[in-house]
N, C-alpha and C positions, 0 to 999 in steps of 0.2 A: 603505538600498537593498540588495536582495539580488541577486546575480548569477544569470544564467540558466544552467542546466545542461541540455543537450539530452536530456532524458528527461521523459516525460509526467508522472510522479509528482513529480519534482523541480520541474518548471515549476509545477505546481499548488501545491506548498508555497511556492515563491517568490512566487507571486501572492498567496496568502493572507497571507504575512508582510508584504509591501508594503502590502496593503490594511489590515491591522490597524495598520500604522505611520502610516496617515493619507493614503496616496496615493489618488487617485481612479482609477476604472477606465479612464478615458480616458488618464491619464498612464501607467498600467501597460501599456496596449495599445501606446503609442508606445515605451516602454522595451523591451519584448520583441518588438516588430514583429509583433503578432498582432491579431486583431479584438477590438473591445470586447465583442462577444457572447461570444467564447471566454473572456474575462476574467471576465465575469459568470457564465458557466457554472461555472468553477472556483471562484469565490467561494462559490456556493450549493450545489455538489455535494460530498458528503463524499468524502474521499480514502481509498481502501481500503488496508489494510495488506497487504503481501506476506506470505503464510504458506507456508512451505516445510516439508514434512514431512521429518523426519529418517529415515535408513535404520535398519532394524532390524538389530541386530548378530546374529551367529551364536549367541552365548550367549543372547540374548533369544528367538530362534527355538526353540532347544532347550528353554528354560523353558516356552514356550507349548505345544509339542508334548507335553512331559512332563505338564503340567497337563491337557491335553485327554485324554491316555491314562488318567490317574488318575481323572478324573471319570466316573461311570457315566451312561449316557443315561437320562433320566427319560421314562417313557412314560405 
């Protein structure tokens, strides 16, 4: 049994782990105190990964600017 963490993504992961461990949606709904419809939603809906873009460093910006200045514009 996986503990509930109050975060939408962590809840979905916990629901899927319990479901794959053999628990029924009704039991999972009682465990997390949510509706059975919500449990079925998270079982059948893919969980999206968080993608965070990294910052571009000053060195990388200078490299891009230099590259842009060196390349001639094609017409």
